[in-house]
C-alpha positions in Angstrom: -26.5 -18.4 35.6 -23.2 -20.2 34.8 -21.7 -21.8 37.9 -18.3 -20.6 36.8 -19.3 -17.1 37.8 -18.7 -15.9 41.3 -21.8 -16.0 43.6 -21.8 -12.3 44.2 -22.2 -11.7 40.5 -25.6 -13.3 40.6 -26.7 -11.0 43.3 -25.8 -7.9 41.3 -26.9 -9.1 37.9 -29.5 -6.3 37.5 -27.0 -3.5 38.4 -23.4 -2.7 37.3 -22.1 -2.1 40.8 -22.7 -3.5 44.3 -23.9 -1.4 47.3 -20.3 -0.5 48.3 -19.4 0.6 44.8 -17.2 -2.4 43.9 -17.4 -3.9 40.4 -18.0 -7.4 39.4 -15.1 -8.5 37.1 -17.1 -11.2 35.2 -19.9 -8.8 34.5 -17.6 -6.0 33.6 -15.8 -8.3 31.0 -19.1 -9.3 29.4 -20.3 -5.7 29.3 -17.0 -4.6 27.8 -17.2 -7.1 25.0 -20.8 -6.2 24.3 -19.9 -2.5 24.3 -16.9 -3.0 22.0 -19.1 -5.0 19.5 -21.9 -2.5 19.6 -19.5 0.4 19.1 -17.9 -1.3 16.1 -21.4 -2.0 14.6 -22.5 1.6 15.1 -19.3 3.0 13.5 -19.8 0.6 10.6 -23.4 1.6 10.2 -22.5 5.3 10.1 -19.8 4.7 7.5 -22.3 2.6 5.5 -24.7 5.5 5.2 -21.9 7.9 4.4 -20.9 5.6 1.6 -24.5 5.5 0.4 -24.4 9.3 0.1 -21.1 9.1 -1.8 -22.4 6.4 -4.1 -25.3 8.7 -4.9 -23.0 11.5 -5.8 -20.7 9.5 -8.1 -23.7 7.7 -9.6 -25.2 11.1 -10.5 -21.8 12.2 -11.9 -21.7 9.0 -14.1 -25.2 9.6 -15.3 -24.5 13.2 -16.2 -21.3 12.3 -18.0 -23.2 9.5 -19.9 -25.9 11.9 -20.9 -23.3 14.5 -22.0 -21.4 11.9 -24.0 -24.6 10.9 -25.8 -25.4 14.5 -26.8 -24.6 15.6 -30.4 -21.2 17.2 -30.8 -20.6 20.2 -33.1 -18.6 19.3 -36.3 -16.1 22.1 -35.7 -15.2 20.8 -32.2 -11.8 19.1 -32.1 -12.0 17.7 -28.6 -13.7 14.3 -28.2 -16.3 15.2 -25.7 -16.8 11.6 -24.6 -13.1 11.0 -23.6 -11.4 14.2 -22.3 -12.1 16.7 -19.6 -12.3 20.4 -20.7 -14.3 23.6 -20.6 -17.3 21.8 -22.1 -17.6 19.9 -18.8 -18.2 23.0 -16.7 -22.0 22.9 -17.0 -22.1 19.3 -16.0 -20.1 19.9 -12.8 -22.2 23.0 -12.0 -25.4 20.9 -12.3 -23.9 18.2 -10.2 -23.0 20.7 -7.5 -26.5 22.2 -7.5 -28.0 18.8 -7.3 -25.9 17.7 -4.3 -26.5 21.0 -2.4 -30.2 20.8 -3.1 -30.6 17.2 -2.0 -28.6 17.8 1.1 -30.6 20.9 2.1 -33.9 19.0 1.7 -32.8 16.1 3.8 -31.3 18.4 6.5 -34.6 20.2 6.6 -36.5 17.0 7.0 -34.2 15.9 9.8 -34.6 19.1 11.8 -38.4 19.1 11.3 -39.0 15.4 11.8 -36.6 14.6 14.7 -37.9 15.0 18.2 -35.4 15.2 21.1 -36.1 13.2 24.2 -36.9 15.2 27.3 -34.6 14.9 30.2 -35.9 12.7 33.0 -37.3 14.5 36.0 -35.1 14.2 39.1 -37.1 13.6 42.2 -36.2 15.5 45.4 -34.9 13.4 48.3 -37.6 12.4 50.7 -38.1 10.1 53.7 -38.0 7.0 51.5 -34.8 7.9 49.8 -31.9 5.5 50.7 -29.1 7.0 52.7 -26.4 5.1 50.8 -25.9 5.7 47.1 -25.7 2.5 45.0 -22.5 3.6 43.3 -19.6 6.0 43.9 -19.5 8.9 41.5 -16.2 9.3 39.8 -14.6 12.7 39.0 -14.9 13.9 35.5 -12.0 13.6 33.0 -11.4 17.1 31.7 -9.9 18.1 28.3 -6.5 19.0 29.9 -6.2 15.5 31.3 -6.2 14.0 27.8 -3.1 16.0 26.9 -1.2 14.0 29.5 -2.3 10.6 28.2 0.1 8.8 25.8 -2.9 6.8 24.4 -4.4 10.1 23.2 -1.4 10.7 20.9 -1.2 7.1 19.9 -4.8 6.9 18.6 -4.5 10.4 17.2 -1.5 9.5 15.1 -3.3 6.3 13.9 -6.4 8.3 13.0 -4.4 11.0 11.2 -2.5 8.5 9.1 -5.8 6.7 8.3 -7.4 9.9 7.1 -4.3 10.7 5.0 -4.6 7.4 3.2 -8.4 7.7 2.6 -8.5 11.4 1.7 -5.4 11.6 -0.4 -6.1 8.5 -2.4 -9.5 10.0 -3.2 -8.0 13.3 -4.1 -5.4 12.0 -6.5 -7.4 9.2 -8.0 -8.9 11.4 -10.7 -5.5 12.7 -11.8 -4.0 9.2 -11.7 -6.8 7.8 -13.9 -6.8 10.8 -16.3 -3.0 11.6 -16.7 -1.2 8.4 -15.7 -3.5 5.7 -17.1 -5.0 7.9 -19.9 -8.5 6.6 -19.3 -11.7 8.3 -20.5 -13.3 10.8 -18.2 -16.2 8.5 -17.3 -13.7 6.6 -15.1 -13.4 9.5 -12.7 -17.0 8.6 -11.8 -17.1 4.8 -12.2 -13.8 4.0 -10.3 -14.8 6.0 -7.1 -18.2 4.4 -7.4 -16.6 1.0 -7.4 -14.5 2.0 -4.4 -17.4 3.1 -2.4 -19.5 0.1 -3.3 -16.6 -2.2 -2.1 -16.3 -0.2 1.1 -20.1 -0.3 1.6 -20.3 -4.1 1.4 -17.1 -4.6 3.4 -18.5 -2.5 6.3 -21.1 -5.2 7.0 -18.2 -7.6 7.8 -16.7 -5.4 10.5 -18.8 -6.7 13.4 -18.0 -10.4 12.9 -14.4 -9.7 12.1 -14.0 -7.5 15.2 -15.5 -10.2 17.4 -13.2 -12.9 15.9 -9.8 -11.3 15.7 -10.1 -7.9 17.5 -9.6 -4.3 16.6 -5.9 -4.3 16.0 -5.9 -7.3 13.7 -8.9 -6.0 11.8 -7.1 -2.8 11.2 -4.0 -4.7 10.1 -5.9 -6.8 7.6 -7.3 -3.6 6.0 -3.8 -2.1 5.9 -2.5 -5.2 4.1 -5.2 -4.8 1.4 -4.1 -1.2 0.9 -0.4 -2.1 0.8 -1.3 -4.8 -1.8 -3.0 -2.1 -3.9 0.1 0.2 -3.6 2.4 -2.7 -4.7 0.1 -3.5 -7.6 0.1 0.2 -8.8 3.9 0.5 -8.3 4.7 -2.7 -10.3 2.1 -2.6 -13.1 2.9 -0.4 -16.1 -0.8 -0.2 -17.2 -3.8 -1.6 -15.4 -6.4 -1.3 -18.1 -9.6 -3.1 -17.1 -7.8 -4.4 -14.0 -8.2 -0.9 -12.5 -11.6 -2.0 -11.3 -10.1 -4.9 -9.3 -7.6 -2.4 -7.8 -10.4 -0.1 -6.9 -12.2 -2.9 -5.1 -9.0 -3.5 -3.0 -8.6 0.2 -2.2 -12.2 0.7 -1.3 -12.4 -2.3 1.0 -9.1 -1.5 2.7 -10.0 2.2 3.3 -13.4 1.3 4.7 -11.8 -1.3 7.1 -9.1 1.0 8.5 -11.4 4.0 8.7 -14.2 2.2 10.6 -11.7 0.5 12.9 -9.8 3.7 13.7 -13.1 5.4 14.6 -14.0 2.5 16.9 -10.5 2.7 18.5 -11.2 6.4 19.2 -14.5 5.4 20.9 -12.5 2.8 22.9 -10.1 5.5 24.0 -13.0 7.8 25.2 -14.8 4.9 27.0 -17.1 6.1 29.7 -15.6 9.6 29.7 -18.1 11.0 27.2 -18.2 14.4 28.9 -14.9 15.3 27.2 -15.4 13.1 24.2 -16.1 16.1 22.0 -12.6 17.4 22.7 -11.0 14.1 21.6 -13.0 13.9 18.4 -12.4 17.6 17.6 -8.7 17.3 18.2 -8.3 14.3 16.0 -10.5 15.9 13.3 -8.4 19.1 13.5 -5.1 17.2 13.2 -6.2 15.2 10.2 -7.5 18.3 8.4 -4.1 20.1 9.0 -2.2 17.0 8.0 -4.2 16.6 4.8 -3.7 20.3 3.8 0.1 20.1 4.4 0.4 16.8 2.5 -1.4 18.2 -0.5 0.8 21.4 -0.4 3.9 19.2 -0.2 2.9 17.0 -3.1 1.9 19.9 -5.3 5.2 21.6 -4.6 6.9 18.7 -6.3 4.7 18.9 -9.4 6.9 18.9 -12.5 4.6 21.1 -14.6 4.2 24.4 -12.7 3.4 26.4 -15.9 0.8 24.1 -17.5 -1.9 21.7 -16.5 0.0 18.6 -17.4 3.1 17.5 -19.3 4.8 14.2 -20.0 6.6 14.3 -16.6 3.3 14.4 -14.7 2.4 10.9 -16.1 4.8 9.3 -13.7 4.3 12.0 -11.1 0.7 11.1 -10.3 1.6 7.4 -10.6 4.1 7.6 -7.8 2.0 10.1 -5.9 -0.7 7.4 -5.7 1.8 4.8 -4.5 3.1 7.2 -1.8 -0.2 8.2 -0.4 -1.3 4.6 0.0 1.9 2.6 0.4 4.1 5.2 2.1 1.5 6.5 4.5 0.4 2.9 5.0 3.8 2.0 6.4 3.5 5.0 8.8 0.1 3.7 9.9 1.6 0.3 10.5 4.2 1.8 12.8 1.4 3.6 14.8 -0.5 0.2 15.0 2.7 -1.4 16.4 2.7 1.1 19.2 -0.8 0.1 20.1 0.2 -3.5 20.1 3.0 -2.8 22.5 1.1 -0.3 24.7 -2.7 -1.0 24.4 -5.3 1.7 24.6 -5.9 2.7 28.2 -5.6 5.7 30.5 -2.2 5.5 32.3 -1.7 8.9 34.0 -5.3 9.7 35.1 -6.7 8.1 38.2 -10.3 8.2 39.4 -9.2 9.4 42.9 -7.5 12.5 41.4 -9.6 15.6 41.6 -9.7 18.0 38.6 
């Protein structure tokens, strides 16, 4: 044991609390750092496996498009089947949907059949050998209504919502941006998201060491800088060409960084109050779904071609839509992050002594 630690910390090394229920500051700081690192690693691992699933989907889409492009085309067919999307692609997307649903159903069935839940430990009845004094003081539960009075709940909620807006809207409008603004062949709607997810997958392994070195806020800020660099590149470049792959790497790495970090911040907000953690996650998920729906409705209401699929005006429309959903929302996320720098994540209005 390091001599710099207080002597009473050595006595309670095997427990979190002393007999009277008082905490050891040195041990609490060590446990907090270990918990923060573990939470970030778990969030990164969950995101990594999510990315693996997405990579599988887009890999299958690329394979189906490749097989369709290599199939013989009828002489009377005017549309180049290897370059443009059209009615001939309906069977391909139908087969992709059936494949995704089938694989998901199989793995869900394997999970439910092969996963065994742990039994709850048996609680012994108090007897003559039961100590009269409890080793720790039980704190009152933090209920869902208490979260509504916490400023940190709204701070983290706004940050998570803006993060989801960047991630979801960039994925939504990426296909239109590639097809209508850059005039790229249809195979790019599979290869570019595939590159984005591969970039996010590999960058997720860097989350734990980066979080340990520079902390949550600066990790989020570094990911946000990468996304803003992507937005500036798209705004200033007239045509990306092959460089679209490099831009996809930037967007994928940045989205993975801010998404994993925002989830870890949500876990930091909940902390030991896991009894009401479902309300926190549910509220933030609900807010991001509503915000995404409203954002898509607002963007589509500005579409310059209401009577047809696309016209010349929509070339610049999807270009600036991509800039807005990454750069514009990225600025809003930066403002939310500034609020966390000024007022860090902690419960301010709820006290352990307050009864529900």
